[in-house]
C-alpha positions as YAML, in Angstrom:
chain: A
units: angstrom
residues:
- id: 1
  name: UNK
  ca: [0.00, 0.00, 0.00]
- id: 2
  name: UNK
  ca: [1.88, 3.05, -1.23]
- id: 3
  name: UNK
  ca: [1.26, 6.33, 0.55]
- id: 4
  name: UNK
  ca: [3.38, 8.63, -1.54]
- id: 5
  name: UNK
  ca: [1.01, 11.59, -1.78]
- id: 6
  name: UNK
  ca: [-0.90, 11.36, 1.53]
- id: 7
  name: UNK
  ca: [-4.07, 12.45, -0.25]
- id: 8
  name: UNK
  ca: [-6.46, 11.72, 2.63]
- id: 9
  name: UNK
  ca: [-4.60, 14.08, 4.96]
- id: 10
  name: UNK
  ca: [-4.51, 16.78, 2.29]
- id: 11
  name: UNK
  ca: [-8.25, 16.38, 1.71]
- id: 12
  name: UNK
  ca: [-8.96, 16.59, 5.46]
- id: 13
  name: UNK
  ca: [-6.96, 19.80, 5.78]
- id: 14
  name: UNK
  ca: [-8.64, 21.35, 2.76]
- id: 15
  name: UNK
  ca: [-12.09, 20.27, 3.96]
- id: 16
  name: UNK
  ca: [-12.80, 17.90, 1.08]
- id: 17
  name: UNK
  ca: [-14.48, 14.56, 1.83]
- id: 18
  name: UNK
  ca: [-14.51, 15.24, 5.58]
- id: 19
  name: UNK
  ca: [-15.61, 12.17, 7.49]
- id: 20
  name: UNK
  ca: [-14.93, 9.71, 4.68]
- id: 21
  name: UNK
  ca: [-12.36, 6.96, 5.01]
- id: 22
  name: UNK
  ca: [-11.54, 7.48, 8.69]
- id: 23
  name: UNK
  ca: [-9.63, 4.20, 8.70]
- id: 24
  name: UNK
  ca: [-7.40, 5.32, 5.83]
- id: 25
  name: UNK
  ca: [-6.79, 8.63, 7.57]
- id: 26
  name: UNK
  ca: [-5.86, 6.82, 10.79]
- id: 27
  name: UNK
  ca: [-3.35, 4.65, 8.91]
- id: 28
  name: UNK
  ca: [-1.77, 7.65, 7.20]
- id: 29
  name: UNK
  ca: [-1.49, 9.68, 10.40]
- id: 30
  name: UNK
  ca: [-0.10, 6.76, 12.39]
- id: 31
  name: UNK
  ca: [2.45, 6.05, 9.69]
- id: 32
  name: UNK
  ca: [3.52, 9.71, 9.59]
- id: 33
  name: UNK
  ca: [3.85, 9.97, 13.36]
- id: 34
  name: UNK
  ca: [5.88, 6.78, 13.72]
- id: 35
  name: UNK
  ca: [8.06, 7.42, 10.68]
- id: 36
  name: UNK
  ca: [8.83, 11.00, 11.59]
- id: 37
  name: UNK
  ca: [9.71, 9.98, 15.13]
- id: 38
  name: UNK
  ca: [12.49, 7.83, 13.68]
- id: 39
  name: UNK
  ca: [13.79, 10.86, 11.80]
- id: 40
  name: UNK
  ca: [14.39, 12.92, 14.96]
- id: 41
  name: UNK
  ca: [18.09, 12.05, 14.97]
- id: 42
  name: UNK
  ca: [18.28, 12.59, 11.16]
- id: 43
  name: UNK
  ca: [19.08, 8.93, 10.58]
- id: 44
  name: UNK
  ca: [16.42, 6.29, 9.96]
- id: 45
  name: UNK
  ca: [17.90, 2.89, 10.83]
- id: 46
  name: UNK
  ca: [16.72, -0.39, 9.31]
- id: 47
  name: UNK
  ca: [15.69, -1.71, 12.74]
- id: 48
  name: UNK
  ca: [13.46, 1.35, 13.21]
- id: 49
  name: UNK
  ca: [11.79, 0.67, 9.86]
- id: 50
  name: UNK
  ca: [11.23, -2.94, 10.90]
- id: 51
  name: UNK
  ca: [9.61, -1.85, 14.18]
- id: 52
  name: UNK
  ca: [7.30, 0.54, 12.33]
- id: 53
  name: UNK
  ca: [6.32, -2.21, 9.89]
- id: 54
  name: UNK
  ca: [5.51, -4.50, 12.81]
- id: 55
  name: UNK
  ca: [3.56, -1.81, 14.69]
- id: 56
  name: UNK
  ca: [1.54, -0.87, 11.62]
- id: 57
  name: UNK
  ca: [0.74, -4.52, 10.93]
- id: 58
  name: UNK
  ca: [-0.28, -5.11, 14.57]
- id: 59
  name: UNK
  ca: [-2.42, -1.99, 14.89]
- id: 60
  name: UNK
  ca: [-3.93, -1.59, 11.42]
- id: 61
  name: UNK
  ca: [-3.42, -4.96, 9.76]
- id: 62
  name: UNK
  ca: [-1.80, -3.21, 6.79]
- id: 63
  name: UNK
  ca: [1.68, -3.90, 5.49]
- id: 64
  name: UNK
  ca: [3.93, -1.03, 4.47]
- id: 65
  name: UNK
  ca: [7.14, -1.25, 2.50]
- id: 66
  name: UNK
  ca: [10.45, 0.19, 3.60]
- id: 67
  name: UNK
  ca: [10.04, 2.78, 0.86]
- id: 68
  name: UNK
  ca: [6.65, 3.88, 2.19]
- id: 69
  name: UNK
  ca: [8.11, 4.35, 5.65]
- id: 70
  name: UNK
  ca: [11.18, 6.22, 4.46]
- id: 71
  name: UNK
  ca: [8.97, 8.45, 2.28]
- id: 72
  name: UNK
  ca: [6.76, 9.24, 5.27]
- id: 73
  name: UNK
  ca: [9.81, 9.95, 7.42]
- id: 74
  name: UNK
  ca: [11.22, 12.45, 4.96]
- id: 75
  name: UNK
  ca: [7.98, 14.04, 3.77]
- id: 76
  name: UNK
  ca: [7.21, 17.65, 4.60]
...
């Protein structure tokens, strides 16, 4: 599941489709929070990516690639 453009968050901020796809929004926000937390020291380690993958699978049931996580960590 690629989250390159984070469209649900953008739509929420702009007011479009408010209330739709709450589960998708939750997944995107959780991914952003966890991924950006790994970026605090400016270095995302492989073990941190693995822990995020495990946490996302446990909490949401969705699998995310290393690329998805690194994109979320470095997104603005």
